[in-house]
Phi, psi and omega in degrees: 000147174282175180297338179269000180089000178283134176307140183275129180261122174256134188230156169237136180252108175278148184054050193288339180056218182281357174105017180299311179294315179302312182299321178293316179300318179298316178296335178275358175109007184258143183266094179278124185266328185203154173232141179245133175198150181271353184269113182296339178295342182279342188301308185298306181298324181296310185279331182289337185247356184222142179275067183209160182265139176263131179242114182280102183199138174294126182298334175299339181256000180283138177244164181301326179297335177288334188262325188304317180302326179281320183289335185272006185278347182241190177281328183226142183252145180225127172252120186236157175172165176228093180298127178305120187212092184232055183284359183254012178281172189272070172267166167295162184301317181293317179295321181296319181296318179294316180296320180298316180299319179294317180296316179299323179298322180293323176297316178297319179300317177301313180298320180295323178294325174299312181298323183284323186264337179052056176293160178292325184229151177222141167223138176230131176245137183198181178297145184297329183291346182303327183297340183272003187240154183300331182299329178290317178298321179294323178299317182295338178292338175286352186258029176299134183092356179253147163280135187234136174225134175216154180202162174262118186265124170278109188298335179294338182279351180243020173091015176264125186278057189202135176283099184212129178243127184225142174279130177234123176249135174237138179222144184214139171275353187270348183135183184253349187298127175071021186272354183277140173291132174217151182296144173301151182301329183262012182292136176219147179293131181250153183246170176302317180300314181297328185274317188237004187294341182264358179291145181295146181291147173222165178262167175302129180084001184261149175242130181287136185294336182267351181210101182303334182279344177275076185222139182246144178292153180284162179236141173290167179301318180294317180290331175294320176297320177296319179301312182294336179272355185272142179254145175305127181080357182271193180221178177294347177293346178280348187281163168294148186305325184292345180271344184288131181296147183302323182295330181277348177280341178283156179302323182290339182260350185289346182266012180243074183278345188272040171230161182053050180232159174263149170288165175254138180302312192256036175218163174294158174287160168292173178301127178282123182248180179291344179254027187294347182273357185252126180301322183277000186261000182167195176271067186249015173286143177297147183303322185230335180274145186277075182190166169284160177298153179279166176299322178296317179297319177299317180296319180293325176291342171272006178069020167291143174301151181298336182269001184296130184266128178249338179221152175293153177303129178089348179287149180293150176266116179249111188301314183298317181294311183288325175300321178295315180297318183286313184292329180276351186289150166288128177305133185304317182297325176294318175299322179295317179295321175299314179298316179298320180296316180291322177297317180293322176303314180295320177296322180292311184290338177269001175083011181283327178225160180278151176290134180293148176288170179301321181291322181289332184297323175056044184294134182245355192247000000 
């Protein structure tokens, strides 16, 4: 039991990555004991920022015996995770089909581990499009005996300064009361300015001496000219013709305006991706400085604390590796809302607090 008498929830985070979901769950009141991931780059950020152990292992090879010691440490057990699932990215058709099959397998593996370990609580976060596919229906079949609630969460409604929509599923053996995701009472829409506006300015290719992660990729002479010609919220269509890339002059490229763009100060950021450090990879230009956003800015737009450590002191900064860790992460604030929801659910079913009325629930999703 916690000091307030609430049953203590012990959790395992599958596909834990750099720890975005874990960090959020902990902030929401849940005791995460371990994270599993096959990427060794995740070990340092996961363990340096969270009081949990990182286990480098392919989740396809994880067995229930690997999880039970961690799940049995509290009053209530939670199996959490975000199976990597990006079948809608721009692969060739053959590559996309192969990647999709692998991604679907990971969702099935997660479901099988739920069936094998039978935790009291389950949460899964994933791409919003997952709900439209048979693999999601198959996943829910592993949840026999659970009350299940799922919704597509618009992250801007819960205080994340980023246009991002994610499917969140919650399941419980304890009942259905209070299991729905709802925005915190103090949630307010946040903007790029509010999140990163106080960071010190840097130039393209520069690293701030006080924060190695506040570093921006360099720009070629042509891309610097494009940057200077770009307007916040605009597109490459605003440029003089000689600056437009040859691929965008073709009919097939004219329908991709959301590259080579600047963010807007007083709006949410676009979805942060694994290529968020590149000006040409999306609308990742800084609103006013002539550069792409820094890795630190990308992490903060993912709602990681400014102090979150991604590399050891003195280690080299590798944009591709860190971009992948940041872009693939579950936004910390989303993890926190999930944790708060599950904690309140446990309080309701244990009789500590009353179930909110339909009007009080204020469901937005």
